[in-house]
N, CA, C and O atoms as a Maestro MAE file, in Angstrom:
{
 s_m_m2io_version
 :::
 2.0.0
}

f_m_ct {
 s_m_title
 :::
 protein
 m_atom[280] {
  # First column is atom index #
  i_m_mmod_type
  r_m_x_coord
  r_m_y_coord
  r_m_z_coord
  i_m_residue_number
  s_m_chain_name
  s_m_pdb_residue_name
  s_m_pdb_atom_name
  i_m_atomic_number
  :::
  1 25 40.047 6.464 3.191 1 A "MET " " N  " 7
  2 3 38.605 6.346 3.116 1 A "MET " " CA " 6
  3 2 37.992 7.592 3.757 1 A "MET " " C  " 6
  4 15 38.320 7.943 4.891 1 A "MET " " O  " 8
  5 25 37.120 8.239 3.036 2 A "ASN " " N  " 7
  6 3 36.524 9.443 3.593 2 A "ASN " " CA " 6
  7 2 35.208 9.122 4.310 2 A "ASN " " C  " 6
  8 15 34.735 7.986 4.306 2 A "ASN " " O  " 8
  9 25 34.650 10.140 4.909 3 A "MET " " N  " 7
  10 3 33.447 9.958 5.722 3 A "MET " " CA " 6
  11 2 32.252 9.490 4.892 3 A "MET " " C  " 6
  12 15 31.441 8.698 5.373 3 A "MET " " O  " 8
  13 25 32.136 9.962 3.668 4 A "ASN " " N  " 7
  14 3 31.021 9.573 2.813 4 A "ASN " " CA " 6
  15 2 31.068 8.076 2.498 4 A "ASN " " C  " 6
  16 15 30.034 7.409 2.526 4 A "ASN " " O  " 8
  17 25 32.234 7.550 2.205 5 A "GLN " " N  " 7
  18 3 32.378 6.123 1.926 5 A "GLN " " CA " 6
  19 2 32.034 5.284 3.152 5 A "GLN " " C  " 6
  20 15 31.371 4.254 3.032 5 A "GLN " " O  " 8
  21 25 32.478 5.714 4.324 6 A "LEU " " N  " 7
  22 3 32.164 4.995 5.564 6 A "LEU " " CA " 6
  23 2 30.668 4.988 5.829 6 A "LEU " " C  " 6
  24 15 30.096 3.963 6.198 6 A "LEU " " O  " 8
  25 25 30.041 6.141 5.638 7 A "PHE " " N  " 7
  26 3 28.599 6.240 5.857 7 A "PHE " " CA " 6
  27 2 27.841 5.345 4.890 7 A "PHE " " C  " 6
  28 15 26.910 4.648 5.295 7 A "PHE " " O  " 8
  29 25 28.226 5.353 3.616 8 A "ASN " " N  " 7
  30 3 27.562 4.506 2.617 8 A "ASN " " CA " 6
  31 2 27.744 3.022 2.935 8 A "ASN " " C  " 6
  32 15 26.805 2.238 2.799 8 A "ASN " " O  " 8
  33 25 28.943 2.638 3.357 9 A "MET " " N  " 7
  34 3 29.215 1.247 3.687 9 A "MET " " CA " 6
  35 2 28.361 0.805 4.878 9 A "MET " " C  " 6
  36 15 27.779 -0.280 4.859 9 A "MET " " O  " 8
  37 25 28.289 1.635 5.898 10 A "PHE " " N  " 7
  38 3 27.492 1.315 7.081 10 A "PHE " " CA " 6
  39 2 26.004 1.241 6.735 10 A "PHE " " C  " 6
  40 15 25.302 0.353 7.218 10 A "PHE " " O  " 8
  41 25 25.525 2.152 5.915 11 A "THR " " N  " 7
  42 3 24.122 2.165 5.510 11 A "THR " " CA " 6
  43 2 23.766 0.906 4.727 11 A "THR " " C  " 6
  44 15 22.720 0.303 4.969 11 A "THR " " O  " 8
  45 25 24.615 0.509 3.801 12 A "ARG " " N  " 7
  46 3 24.377 -0.716 3.036 12 A "ARG " " CA " 6
  47 2 24.359 -1.942 3.937 12 A "ARG " " C  " 6
  48 15 23.530 -2.834 3.757 12 A "ARG " " O  " 8
  49 25 25.274 -1.992 4.909 13 A "LEU " " N  " 7
  50 3 25.331 -3.119 5.830 13 A "LEU " " CA " 6
  51 2 24.035 -3.224 6.634 13 A "LEU " " C  " 6
  52 15 23.465 -4.309 6.752 13 A "LEU " " O  " 8
  53 25 23.571 -2.112 7.183 14 A "VAL " " N  " 7
  54 3 22.342 -2.108 7.973 14 A "VAL " " CA " 6
  55 2 21.137 -2.444 7.095 14 A "VAL " " C  " 6
  56 15 20.268 -3.215 7.504 14 A "VAL " " O  " 8
  57 25 21.079 -1.879 5.904 15 A "ALA " " N  " 7
  58 3 19.952 -2.148 5.010 15 A "ALA " " CA " 6
  59 2 19.919 -3.615 4.597 15 A "ALA " " C  " 6
  60 15 18.844 -4.212 4.535 15 A "ALA " " O  " 8
  61 25 21.071 -4.201 4.315 16 A "ARG " " N  " 7
  62 3 21.133 -5.606 3.928 16 A "ARG " " CA " 6
  63 2 20.657 -6.509 5.055 16 A "ARG " " C  " 6
  64 15 19.903 -7.454 4.824 16 A "ARG " " O  " 8
  65 25 21.101 -6.217 6.279 17 A "ARG " " N  " 7
  66 3 20.664 -7.037 7.414 17 A "ARG " " CA " 6
  67 2 19.175 -6.886 7.674 17 A "ARG " " C  " 6
  68 15 18.502 -7.866 7.992 17 A "ARG " " O  " 8
  69 25 18.652 -5.681 7.546 18 A "ALA " " N  " 7
  70 3 17.220 -5.463 7.751 18 A "ALA " " CA " 6
  71 2 16.416 -6.194 6.671 18 A "ALA " " C  " 6
  72 15 15.377 -6.785 6.968 18 A "ALA " " O  " 8
  73 25 16.879 -6.159 5.445 19 A "MET " " N  " 7
  74 3 16.194 -6.836 4.356 19 A "MET " " CA " 6
  75 2 16.210 -8.343 4.575 19 A "MET " " C  " 6
  76 15 15.184 -9.003 4.411 19 A "MET " " O  " 8
  77 25 17.355 -8.889 4.941 20 A "ASN " " N  " 7
  78 3 17.443 -10.327 5.209 20 A "ASN " " CA " 6
  79 2 16.532 -10.732 6.355 20 A "ASN " " C  " 6
  80 15 15.860 -11.762 6.286 20 A "ASN " " O  " 8
  81 25 16.506 -9.933 7.402 21 A "TRP " " N  " 7
  82 3 15.652 -10.231 8.556 21 A "TRP " " CA " 6
  83 2 14.186 -10.239 8.131 21 A "TRP " " C  " 6
  84 15 13.435 -11.139 8.508 21 A "TRP " " O  " 8
  85 25 13.783 -9.256 7.361 22 A "GLY " " N  " 7
  86 3 12.397 -9.166 6.911 22 A "GLY " " CA " 6
  87 2 12.006 -10.323 6.008 22 A "GLY " " C  " 6
  88 15 10.914 -10.875 6.138 22 A "GLY " " O  " 8
  89 25 12.888 -10.688 5.100 23 A "ILE " " N  " 7
  90 3 12.605 -11.804 4.197 23 A "ILE " " CA " 6
  91 2 12.491 -13.104 4.981 23 A "ILE " " C  " 6
  92 15 11.572 -13.891 4.755 23 A "ILE " " O  " 8
  93 25 13.420 -13.330 5.901 24 A "ASN " " N  " 7
  94 3 13.372 -14.552 6.698 24 A "ASN " " CA " 6
  95 2 12.126 -14.590 7.571 24 A "ASN " " C  " 6
  96 15 11.505 -15.644 7.713 24 A "ASN " " O  " 8
  97 25 11.755 -13.468 8.152 25 A "LYS " " N  " 7
  98 3 10.570 -13.406 9.000 25 A "LYS " " CA " 6
  99 2 9.317 -13.696 8.170 25 A "LYS " " C  " 6
  100 15 8.438 -14.432 8.617 25 A "LYS " " O  " 8
  101 25 9.230 -13.136 6.995 26 A "GLY " " N  " 7
  102 3 8.082 -13.378 6.126 26 A "GLY " " CA " 6
  103 2 7.996 -14.821 5.655 26 A "GLY " " C  " 6
  104 15 6.907 -15.390 5.579 26 A "GLY " " O  " 8
  105 25 9.140 -15.412 5.339 27 A "MET " " N  " 7
  106 3 9.144 -16.801 4.888 27 A "MET " " CA " 6
  107 2 8.741 -17.742 6.011 27 A "MET " " C  " 6
  108 15 8.012 -18.706 5.777 27 A "MET " " O  " 8
  109 25 9.201 -17.479 7.216 28 A "SER " " N  " 7
  110 3 8.814 -18.346 8.330 28 A "SER " " CA " 6
  111 2 7.331 -18.192 8.631 28 A "SER " " C  " 6
  112 15 6.680 -19.162 9.017 28 A "SER " " O  " 8
  113 25 6.787 -16.998 8.463 29 A "THR " " N  " 7
  114 3 5.354 -16.786 8.667 29 A "THR " " CA " 6
  115 2 4.555 -17.527 7.596 29 A "THR " " C  " 6
  116 15 3.529 -18.137 7.898 29 A "THR " " O  " 8
  117 25 5.013 -17.476 6.366 30 A "LEU " " N  " 7
  118 3 4.318 -18.172 5.284 30 A "LEU " " CA " 6
  119 2 4.349 -19.687 5.466 30 A "LEU " " C  " 6
  120 15 3.363 -20.370 5.186 30 A "LEU " " O  " 8
  121 25 5.465 -20.203 5.927 31 A "SER " " N  " 7
  122 3 5.602 -21.648 6.001 31 A "SER " " CA " 6
  123 2 4.957 -22.241 7.249 31 A "SER " " C  " 6
  124 15 4.786 -23.457 7.344 31 A "SER " " O  " 8
  125 25 4.600 -21.387 8.205 32 A "ARG " " N  " 7
  126 3 3.944 -21.882 9.416 32 A "ARG " " CA " 6
  127 2 2.518 -22.297 9.119 32 A "ARG " " C  " 6
  128 15 1.917 -21.820 8.156 32 A "ARG " " O  " 8
  129 25 1.973 -23.184 9.940 33 A "ASN " " N  " 7
  130 3 0.588 -23.620 9.812 33 A "ASN " " CA " 6
  131 2 -0.297 -22.509 10.364 33 A "ASN " " C  " 6
  132 15 -0.352 -22.314 11.578 33 A "ASN " " O  " 8
  133 25 -0.979 -21.788 9.507 34 A "LYS " " N  " 7
  134 3 -1.714 -20.597 9.925 34 A "LYS " " CA " 6
  135 2 -2.953 -20.956 10.735 34 A "LYS " " C  " 6
  136 15 -3.872 -21.595 10.222 34 A "LYS " " O  " 8
  137 25 -2.978 -20.548 11.986 35 A "GLY " " N  " 7
  138 3 -4.173 -20.607 12.792 35 A "GLY " " CA " 6
  139 2 -4.649 -21.982 13.193 35 A "GLY " " C  " 6
  140 15 -5.747 -22.104 13.736 35 A "GLY " " O  " 8
  141 25 -3.876 -23.018 12.953 36 A "GLN " " N  " 7
  142 3 -4.316 -24.352 13.330 36 A "GLN " " CA " 6
  143 2 -3.534 -24.826 14.535 36 A "GLN " " C  " 6
  144 15 -2.303 -24.794 14.546 36 A "GLN " " O  " 8
  145 25 -4.255 -25.262 15.540 37 A "ALA " " N  " 7
  146 3 -3.617 -25.815 16.725 37 A "ALA " " CA " 6
  147 2 -3.130 -27.226 16.394 37 A "ALA " " C  " 6
  148 15 -3.670 -27.860 15.487 37 A "ALA " " O  " 8
  149 25 -2.136 -27.721 17.098 38 A "PRO " " N  " 7
  150 3 -1.639 -29.063 16.823 38 A "PRO " " CA " 6
  151 2 -2.694 -30.149 17.049 38 A "PRO " " C  " 6
  152 15 -2.641 -31.203 16.415 38 A "PRO " " O  " 8
  153 25 -3.658 -29.896 17.954 39 A "ASP " " N  " 7
  154 3 -4.681 -30.886 18.233 39 A "ASP " " CA " 6
  155 2 -6.017 -30.507 17.588 39 A "ASP " " C  " 6
  156 15 -7.080 -30.733 18.165 39 A "ASP " " O  " 8
  157 25 -5.951 -29.932 16.397 40 A "ALA " " N  " 7
  158 3 -7.156 -29.456 15.721 40 A "ALA " " CA " 6
  159 2 -7.978 -30.585 15.118 40 A "ALA " " C  " 6
  160 15 -9.019 -30.339 14.508 40 A "ALA " " O  " 8
  161 25 -7.524 -31.803 15.280 41 A "GLY " " N  " 7
  162 3 -8.275 -32.923 14.742 41 A "GLY " " CA " 6
  163 2 -7.721 -33.353 13.405 41 A "GLY " " C  " 6
  164 15 -6.710 -32.826 12.940 41 A "GLY " " O  " 8
  165 25 -8.387 -34.314 12.787 42 A "PRO " " N  " 7
  166 3 -7.882 -34.808 11.494 42 A "PRO " " CA " 6
  167 2 -8.007 -33.737 10.419 42 A "PRO " " C  " 6
  168 15 -8.988 -32.996 10.350 42 A "PRO " " O  " 8
  169 25 -6.982 -33.685 9.592 43 A "ARG " " N  " 7
  170 3 -6.973 -32.721 8.504 43 A "ARG " " CA " 6
  171 2 -7.461 -33.390 7.234 43 A "ARG " " C  " 6
  172 15 -7.222 -34.576 7.005 43 A "ARG " " O  " 8
  173 25 -8.131 -32.630 6.433 44 A "THR " " N  " 7
  174 3 -8.627 -33.158 5.170 44 A "THR " " CA " 6
  175 2 -7.484 -33.197 4.164 44 A "THR " " C  " 6
  176 15 -6.492 -32.489 4.340 44 A "THR " " O  " 8
  177 25 -7.596 -34.000 3.123 45 A "PRO " " N  " 7
  178 3 -6.541 -34.024 2.094 45 A "PRO " " CA " 6
  179 2 -6.329 -32.656 1.449 45 A "PRO " " C  " 6
  180 15 -5.220 -32.322 1.034 45 A "PRO " " O  " 8
  181 25 -7.403 -31.867 1.369 46 A "GLN " " N  " 7
  182 3 -7.280 -30.531 0.789 46 A "GLN " " CA " 6
  183 2 -6.398 -29.645 1.677 46 A "GLN " " C  " 6
  184 15 -5.583 -28.876 1.168 46 A "GLN " " O  " 8
  185 25 -6.558 -29.750 3.008 47 A "ASP " " N  " 7
  186 3 -5.718 -28.980 3.925 47 A "ASP " " CA " 6
  187 2 -4.260 -29.383 3.781 47 A "ASP " " C  " 6
  188 15 -3.367 -28.536 3.772 47 A "ASP " " O  " 8
  189 25 -4.025 -30.697 3.667 48 A "LYS " " N  " 7
  190 3 -2.657 -31.184 3.522 48 A "LYS " " CA " 6
  191 2 -2.031 -30.683 2.221 48 A "LYS " " C  " 6
  192 15 -0.865 -30.288 2.201 48 A "LYS " " O  " 8
  193 25 -2.798 -30.699 1.148 49 A "ALA " " N  " 7
  194 3 -2.290 -30.235 -0.139 49 A "ALA " " CA " 6
  195 2 -1.979 -28.747 -0.098 49 A "ALA " " C  " 6
  196 15 -0.976 -28.301 -0.656 49 A "ALA " " O  " 8
  197 25 -2.841 -27.977 0.564 50 A "GLN " " N  " 7
  198 3 -2.611 -26.538 0.657 50 A "GLN " " CA " 6
  199 2 -1.372 -26.250 1.502 50 A "GLN " " C  " 6
  200 15 -0.596 -25.350 1.181 50 A "GLN " " O  " 8
  201 25 -1.184 -27.011 2.578 51 A "SER " " N  " 7
  202 3 -0.007 -26.835 3.420 51 A "SER " " CA " 6
  203 2 1.259 -27.151 2.635 51 A "SER " " C  " 6
  204 15 2.247 -26.423 2.729 51 A "SER " " O  " 8
  205 25 1.235 -28.227 1.866 52 A "LYS " " N  " 7
  206 3 2.376 -28.612 1.039 52 A "LYS " " CA " 6
  207 2 2.664 -27.532 0.001 52 A "LYS " " C  " 6
  208 15 3.822 -27.193 -0.244 52 A "LYS " " O  " 8
  209 25 1.618 -26.998 -0.603 53 A "GLN " " N  " 7
  210 3 1.779 -25.952 -1.606 53 A "GLN " " CA " 6
  211 2 2.386 -24.700 -0.976 53 A "GLN " " C  " 6
  212 15 3.250 -24.061 -1.577 53 A "GLN " " O  " 8
  213 25 1.942 -24.350 0.220 54 A "THR " " N  " 7
  214 3 2.482 -23.188 0.923 54 A "THR " " CA " 6
  215 2 3.950 -23.388 1.256 54 A "THR " " C  " 6
  216 15 4.749 -22.462 1.111 54 A "THR " " O  " 8
  217 25 4.315 -24.584 1.701 55 A "GLN " " N  " 7
  218 3 5.709 -24.865 2.014 55 A "GLN " " CA " 6
  219 2 6.577 -24.804 0.766 55 A "GLN " " C  " 6
  220 15 7.695 -24.290 0.809 55 A "GLN " " O  " 8
  221 25 6.067 -25.325 -0.347 56 A "ASP " " N  " 7
  222 3 6.815 -25.256 -1.603 56 A "ASP " " CA " 6
  223 2 7.021 -23.811 -2.047 56 A "ASP " " C  " 6
  224 15 8.105 -23.437 -2.496 56 A "ASP " " O  " 8
  225 25 5.969 -23.004 -1.915 57 A "MET " " N  " 7
  226 3 6.076 -21.601 -2.296 57 A "MET " " CA " 6
  227 2 7.082 -20.875 -1.401 57 A "MET " " C  " 6
  228 15 7.862 -20.054 -1.884 57 A "MET " " O  " 8
  229 25 7.067 -21.172 -0.107 58 A "ALA " " N  " 7
  230 3 8.013 -20.540 0.811 58 A "ALA " " CA " 6
  231 2 9.442 -20.929 0.455 58 A "ALA " " C  " 6
  232 15 10.341 -20.090 0.504 58 A "ALA " " O  " 8
  233 25 9.663 -22.192 0.099 59 A "ARG " " N  " 7
  234 3 10.996 -22.645 -0.291 59 A "ARG " " CA " 6
  235 2 11.454 -21.918 -1.548 59 A "ARG " " C  " 6
  236 15 12.603 -21.485 -1.631 59 A "ARG " " O  " 8
  237 25 10.566 -21.783 -2.524 60 A "LYS " " N  " 7
  238 3 10.919 -21.078 -3.758 60 A "LYS " " CA " 6
  239 2 11.206 -19.603 -3.501 60 A "LYS " " C  " 6
  240 15 12.104 -19.026 -4.114 60 A "LYS " " O  " 8
  241 25 10.447 -18.997 -2.597 61 A "MET " " N  " 7
  242 3 10.674 -17.581 -2.287 61 A "MET " " CA " 6
  243 2 12.001 -17.382 -1.557 61 A "MET " " C  " 6
  244 15 12.687 -16.384 -1.779 61 A "MET " " O  " 8
  245 25 12.367 -18.327 -0.689 62 A "ARG " " N  " 7
  246 3 13.682 -18.233 -0.029 62 A "ARG " " CA " 6
  247 2 14.792 -18.307 -1.044 62 A "ARG " " C  " 6
  248 15 15.757 -17.546 -0.970 62 A "ARG " " O  " 8
  249 25 14.668 -19.228 -2.004 63 A "THR " " N  " 7
  250 3 15.672 -19.366 -3.071 63 A "THR " " CA " 6
  251 2 15.723 -18.092 -3.896 63 A "THR " " C  " 6
  252 15 16.807 -17.600 -4.211 63 A "THR " " O  " 8
  253 25 14.578 -17.561 -4.246 64 A "LEU " " N  " 7
  254 3 14.522 -16.322 -5.025 64 A "LEU " " CA " 6
  255 2 15.148 -15.167 -4.242 64 A "LEU " " C  " 6
  256 15 15.873 -14.352 -4.813 64 A "LEU " " O  " 8
  257 25 14.876 -15.095 -2.961 65 A "GLY " " N  " 7
  258 3 15.459 -14.049 -2.131 65 A "GLY " " CA " 6
  259 2 16.971 -14.139 -2.100 65 A "GLY " " C  " 6
  260 15 17.660 -13.121 -2.162 65 A "GLY " " O  " 8
  261 25 17.494 -15.368 -2.002 66 A "ARG " " N  " 7
  262 3 18.947 -15.548 -2.011 66 A "ARG " " CA " 6
  263 2 19.531 -15.122 -3.346 66 A "ARG " " C  " 6
  264 15 20.590 -14.496 -3.391 66 A "ARG " " O  " 8
  265 25 18.849 -15.456 -4.433 67 A "MET " " N  " 7
  266 3 19.347 -15.107 -5.755 67 A "MET " " CA " 6
  267 2 19.354 -13.602 -5.973 67 A "MET " " C  " 6
  268 15 20.282 -13.075 -6.586 67 A "MET " " O  " 8
  269 25 18.343 -12.903 -5.485 68 A "THR " " N  " 7
  270 3 18.273 -11.460 -5.708 68 A "THR " " CA " 6
  271 2 19.272 -10.708 -4.839 68 A "THR " " C  " 6
  272 15 19.654 -9.586 -5.174 68 A "THR " " O  " 8
  273 25 19.699 -11.298 -3.738 69 A "ARG " " N  " 7
  274 3 20.661 -10.616 -2.870 69 A "ARG " " CA " 6
  275 2 22.079 -10.725 -3.390 69 A "ARG " " C  " 6
  276 15 22.960 -9.994 -2.935 69 A "ARG " " O  " 8
  277 25 22.316 -11.614 -4.326 70 A "ARG " " N  " 7
  278 3 23.686 -11.783 -4.848 70 A "ARG " " CA " 6
  279 2 24.030 -10.724 -5.835 70 A "ARG " " C  " 6
  280 15 25.139 -10.715 -6.370 70 A "ARG " " O  " 8
  :::
 }
 m_bond[279] {
  # First column is bond index #
  i_m_from
  i_m_to
  i_m_order
  :::
  1 1 2 1
  2 2 3 1
  3 3 4 2
  4 3 5 1
  5 5 6 1
  6 6 7 1
  7 7 8 2
  8 7 9 1
  9 9 10 1
  10 10 11 1
  11 11 12 2
  12 11 13 1
  13 13 14 1
  14 14 15 1
  15 15 16 2
  16 15 17 1
  17 17 18 1
  18 18 19 1
  19 19 20 2
  20 19 21 1
  21 21 22 1
  22 22 23 1
  23 23 24 2
  24 23 25 1
  25 25 26 1
  26 26 27 1
  27 27 28 2
  28 27 29 1
  29 29 30 1
  30 30 31 1
  31 31 32 2
  32 31 33 1
  33 33 34 1
  34 34 35 1
  35 35 36 2
  36 35 37 1
  37 37 38 1
  38 38 39 1
  39 39 40 2
  40 39 41 1
  41 41 42 1
  42 42 43 1
  43 43 44 2
  44 43 45 1
  45 45 46 1
  46 46 47 1
  47 47 48 2
  48 47 49 1
  49 49 50 1
  50 50 51 1
  51 51 52 2
  52 51 53 1
  53 53 54 1
  54 54 55 1
  55 55 56 2
  56 55 57 1
  57 57 58 1
  58 58 59 1
  59 59 60 2
  60 59 61 1
  61 61 62 1
  62 62 63 1
  63 63 64 2
  64 63 65 1
  65 65 66 1
  66 66 67 1
  67 67 68 2
  68 67 69 1
  69 69 70 1
  70 70 71 1
  71 71 72 2
  72 71 73 1
  73 73 74 1
  74 74 75 1
  75 75 76 2
  76 75 77 1
  77 77 78 1
  78 78 79 1
  79 79 80 2
  80 79 81 1
  81 81 82 1
  82 82 83 1
  83 83 84 2
  84 83 85 1
  85 85 86 1
  86 86 87 1
  87 87 88 2
  88 87 89 1
  89 89 90 1
  90 90 91 1
  91 91 92 2
  92 91 93 1
  93 93 94 1
  94 94 95 1
  95 95 96 2
  96 95 97 1
  97 97 98 1
  98 98 99 1
  99 99 100 2
  100 99 101 1
  101 101 102 1
  102 102 103 1
  103 103 104 2
  104 103 105 1
  105 105 106 1
  106 106 107 1
  107 107 108 2
  108 107 109 1
  109 109 110 1
  110 110 111 1
  111 111 112 2
  112 111 113 1
  113 113 114 1
  114 114 115 1
  115 115 116 2
  116 115 117 1
  117 117 118 1
  118 118 119 1
  119 119 120 2
  120 119 121 1
  121 121 122 1
  122 122 123 1
  123 123 124 2
  124 123 125 1
  125 125 126 1
  126 126 127 1
  127 127 128 2
  128 127 129 1
  129 129 130 1
  130 130 131 1
  131 131 132 2
  132 131 133 1
  133 133 134 1
  134 134 135 1
  135 135 136 2
  136 135 137 1
  137 137 138 1
  138 138 139 1
  139 139 140 2
  140 139 141 1
  141 141 142 1
  142 142 143 1
  143 143 144 2
  144 143 145 1
  145 145 146 1
  146 146 147 1
  147 147 148 2
  148 147 149 1
  149 149 150 1
  150 150 151 1
  151 151 152 2
  152 151 153 1
  153 153 154 1
  154 154 155 1
  155 155 156 2
  156 155 157 1
  157 157 158 1
  158 158 159 1
  159 159 160 2
  160 159 161 1
  161 161 162 1
  162 162 163 1
  163 163 164 2
  164 163 165 1
  165 165 166 1
  166 166 167 1
  167 167 168 2
  168 167 169 1
  169 169 170 1
  170 170 171 1
  171 171 172 2
  172 171 173 1
  173 173 174 1
  174 174 175 1
  175 175 176 2
  176 175 177 1
  177 177 178 1
  178 178 179 1
  179 179 180 2
  180 179 181 1
  181 181 182 1
  182 182 183 1
  183 183 184 2
  184 183 185 1
  185 185 186 1
  186 186 187 1
  187 187 188 2
  188 187 189 1
  189 189 190 1
  190 190 191 1
  191 191 192 2
  192 191 193 1
  193 193 194 1
  194 194 195 1
  195 195 196 2
  196 195 197 1
  197 197 198 1
  198 198 199 1
  199 199 200 2
  200 199 201 1
  201 201 202 1
  202 202 203 1
  203 203 204 2
  204 203 205 1
  205 205 206 1
  206 206 207 1
  207 207 208 2
  208 207 209 1
  209 209 210 1
  210 210 211 1
  211 211 212 2
  212 211 213 1
  213 213 214 1
  214 214 215 1
  215 215 216 2
  216 215 217 1
  217 217 218 1
  218 218 219 1
  219 219 220 2
  220 219 221 1
  221 221 222 1
  222 222 223 1
  223 223 224 2
  224 223 225 1
  225 225 226 1
  226 226 227 1
  227 227 228 2
  228 227 229 1
  229 229 230 1
  230 230 231 1
  231 231 232 2
  232 231 233 1
  233 233 234 1
  234 234 235 1
  235 235 236 2
  236 235 237 1
  237 237 238 1
  238 238 239 1
  239 239 240 2
  240 239 241 1
  241 241 242 1
  242 242 243 1
  243 243 244 2
  244 243 245 1
  245 245 246 1
  246 246 247 1
  247 247 248 2
  248 247 249 1
  249 249 250 1
  250 250 251 1
  251 251 252 2
  252 251 253 1
  253 253 254 1
  254 254 255 1
  255 255 256 2
  256 255 257 1
  257 257 258 1
  258 258 259 1
  259 259 260 2
  260 259 261 1
  261 261 262 1
  262 262 263 1
  263 263 264 2
  264 263 265 1
  265 265 266 1
  266 266 267 1
  267 267 268 2
  268 267 269 1
  269 269 270 1
  270 270 271 1
  271 271 272 2
  272 271 273 1
  273 273 274 1
  274 274 275 1
  275 275 276 2
  276 275 277 1
  277 277 278 1
  278 278 279 1
  279 279 280 2
  :::
 }
}
């Protein structure tokens, strides 16, 4: 194995880990309840539906991210 192959292998490894970290960080940010405190009071049905929709989208994006990394 020459130096170029080692460098390419190491670069791919670091890039893959950075990409996975970024995707996971973004998905956790999307799936979190944005700006609402736990004691923010009763939520409207519209808020609940939007939260559910956001969680569904985050789940689909995680699946898509896994598929594109293969």
